[in-house]
Each structure stands twice: as structure tokens, then as C-alpha cells.
N, C-alpha and C positions, 0 to 999 in steps of 0.2 A: 644593604644599607637601610637603616631605619629612618622614619620621617624626622625624628629628633636630630639624628646625625646630619641629615640633609639640611635642616634648618640652621644648625650650628655652622656647617660648612659655608653656607651662603652668607651667614652673619659675619663670619671671619673674612670672607672676600670683600664684603662691603666695608668693614673696618680697615682693611688694608688699603682700599681705594681712598678712604677718608684721609689716612695718614699720608698717602702719596699726593693727594690734592693739596693738603696743607704745605707740603714741601715744595710742590710746583708753584703754588701761588706766591710763596715767599721768594722763590727765585725770580719769577716773572716780574713781580712788583718791586724787586730789589729791597724787600723789607727784612728785618731781622727775624731769624727763627728763634724759637723758645726751647729751653730745656728746663727740667724741673727737679726738685728734691722731694723724695717720697716721704710723706708724713704718715708714719705707721702708728698703730696702737700698741699697747702693752706696757707703756711707761718708759721705754728706752729713749735715749737722747738722739732722736732722729735729726735734731738741729745741730748736732756736733759739727765742728769744723766749719764755722760760718763763712770764713774767707776762702775756703777751698774751691768750690765750684766757680764763684766769680773770678778768681785768679786763673783757673783753667780756661774759662771762656775767653778772658782777655788774652791769654797765651795763644789760644787757637785762632782768634781773630787776627792777631798780629803775625802769626807764623805759618798757619796753614790756610789762611784766607777764608775762614768761615765768616758768616755774618750773623753771629748769635747775639741776642739781647744780653747785655752785660749783667742784668739782674735776673737770676734764675727764679722761677716761681716755686711755690710750695703746693703740692697736690696730694690729697688724701688717696690712699690705696683704693678705696671703694668709689671714688668720684669718677664720673664719666669725663671730666675735664682732662683726665690722663691721656686721652686720645689726641690732645692738642700737641703732645710733646713726643718727638721721635725717640728721645732717650730720657730716662729718669735715673736719678742717683739715690742710693740708699747707704747710710752709714750709721754708726753708733757703737756703744760699748756694752749694751745690755739687752733687755728683753724686747723682743719683737713679737707682735701678735697680729695675725690676719684672720678676720672673721670670715664666715662662709661667703658673704657678699664681696668682701675685699679680695678673697682668693679667686673667686670666679671672675671678678673684674680684671684683676692683674693677669690672669690666664688669657682672657680674651684679648687684652691689650698686647701681650707678648706674641701670641700666635698670629696676630693680625698685623704684625710689622713693627711693633714697638721693641724697645731694647732696655734692659735693666743692668746698671752697673752697681755691684755691691762691694763696698770696701770695709773689711773688718777692722774696726778701730780698736781692736783687742777686747774680747769678751762677747763678741757677736756670734761667733761660730755655731755654738750649740743651738741657739735660738733660731737663727736664720735657716739652718739646714732643716729643722723641724717644720718651720712655717712654709718653706718653699715646697716641701712634700705635700702640703695641702693644695698648693697651686698646681703642681705637676706630680701626682702620685706615681705616675708611670716612668718618670725620669730620674736619673741619678747625676749628681755633679761628676764631671769627668775632668781630669787634669788636661789642660790644653797644650798640645805639643808646640814647640817653638818654631815649627815651620808653618803654623797657622797664620792666616793673613792678618789677624788682629795685631800680631807682633811686627808686621812689616807694612805699615801704611806710610806715613811720612817719615817715620823713624824705624830703624831696625833694632830688634832686641833678641839676644840669645839667652837672656835670663830676665826674670821679672825684677825690677828695682826693689831693693829692700831699704825702706826708709828708717824704720826703728827696729831694734832688737827686743824680743820678748822671751821666747822659749828656746833660743839657740836652734831654731828650725829655719829651713830654707823658705824663701818666698815662693808661693805657688799661685798659679792662675787656673781657676776651675771654671767650667762652663756648663750650661744646660743647652742641649741641642734638641730642637723640635723639628722633625722631618728633615734632618740634615742641616738646619740653619741654627747658628749660634744666636740665642736670644737673651742670654744672661752671662755676664762676665763677673767673676767673683775673685777679688784679690785677697789672699789669705797669708798672714805672717809677712805682709808687705807694707801695709799702712800707706797706700798710695795717696789717699786723700789728705793725710797729714803732710805729705810732701808738697801738696798744692797750697797749703795755708801760707799766710804772710810769714816772712822769714823770722820776724820777732817772736812768733808764737812758740816755735820749737827750736829755733836756732840751728836748723839743719844747714849743712854746708851747701853753697850754691850749686855745686856739681850734682849733689843728691836731689835737690829741688828740681833742677833742670831735667834729670832723668825721669822723675815722677811726672812732671808736666808733659814731657814728650810721650810717655806711655799713655797718659790721659788723653792727649791729642789723638793718638792712634785709636783709642777706644771710641772717641767721638766720631772720627773719620769713618771707622768701620761701621758704626751704628747708622750713620747717614747713608752709607752706600749699600747696606744690606738690610 
């Protein structure tokens, strides 16, 4: 093992401890925990679905007894502030770009205990797969089997909810696994975050929105436990 590898390993341990301390302090002091929306570069609409995460937070606080701040933060991919959030959300329709600094920062965050949820809002797929290769060149997205724990937290799923139809393709949940741990969940052809939006935005049926919110709650629960 090289000196550089040793340094990176110890750095990762320290960042894991930092994330753990943040979670423990929130629990001990009965304060709200924070989640964030990832503000990436490239010109894509990282700000898409503005009501989605706030609605998901509200649903989780009411139904799975989380204590999340109802207003999610915005955090830049290269910012060290990302370590304040156990989970960050990424969505959009178009171009995503991670600089070298952003890629390195996101990598350290994820291997140190953070979690990333990506929701393809249609048009994101080609960009996000290329950019995540910068973050983890050694990893490939794997389709997550439905016996995985992320599908069986507070709610049980045998299929991934499909909110909107685009290409007559089945909804799929992909993941990146680092040393056996799921660090990124990517819903594709599902539009989960559309299902979290205010009902008036897309006029989705109540039962579809409920399934989307329940799956979102599973993602949050899994991220906080793992």
C-alpha cells in the first residue's frame, strides 16, 4: 500500500466520522437533519422539480418519523459543505458536468458515508453516466435486484414505480456499489422526482404519487441507515 493510498484511507475514515457525528448530534439535540439538492455545472436544469424534495421531506417526517428540515439546501458538487448532508439529490433533463475538483469531492463524499440519489427527469441519462465515470472510473452502474434492502425499508416494492411514460421502457433502479456498499441509487425511466412534485404540476393520480413518495421514503431511510 502506497503512502498516498494510506492518506486517502485515513481521510475517508475521518470523513465517515464527520458524517456520523453530524447524525448523532442531530439525534441527541433533537434538531432537524438536513438534506440537499446538488447544484452541478454544465448548464442543465439542476433546479428542476422545485416542489419534489420538500414534499418528500414532509412525507417522511409525517410517515416514517424522520426529523428533516423541511427546506432542502442547495450545495455545489465541489463544495466541502456537501459533507453536512447524509444524502443529496440530483435531477434534471440535460447536460451535467463535473470538473476534476467536483469529481474528486463527490467521490470522497460518497466513499466516506454520503449517499447520492439521481432521478432521470428524461434526457439526463447519457450525461450522468459519463460524468459518474469521472467520479468512479472503476465502477459500473448495476441494476439493483428487488430483494435489495432499499426496496424494503418502510415500504415493500417488487417493481420500481413508473410515474411517466417516455420510451415504452420499464422503470429501472441502478446503483453504484463501493466495497459492497450502495452509495448511489439512480432511477431511470421512472421519473420518481416528478411523482414527488405538487399534484397540480403533473396531475398524476394520487395512487401514483403515493408510490413515488413511498419509494422516496425508502431511499431516505436506507441512506440514513447505511
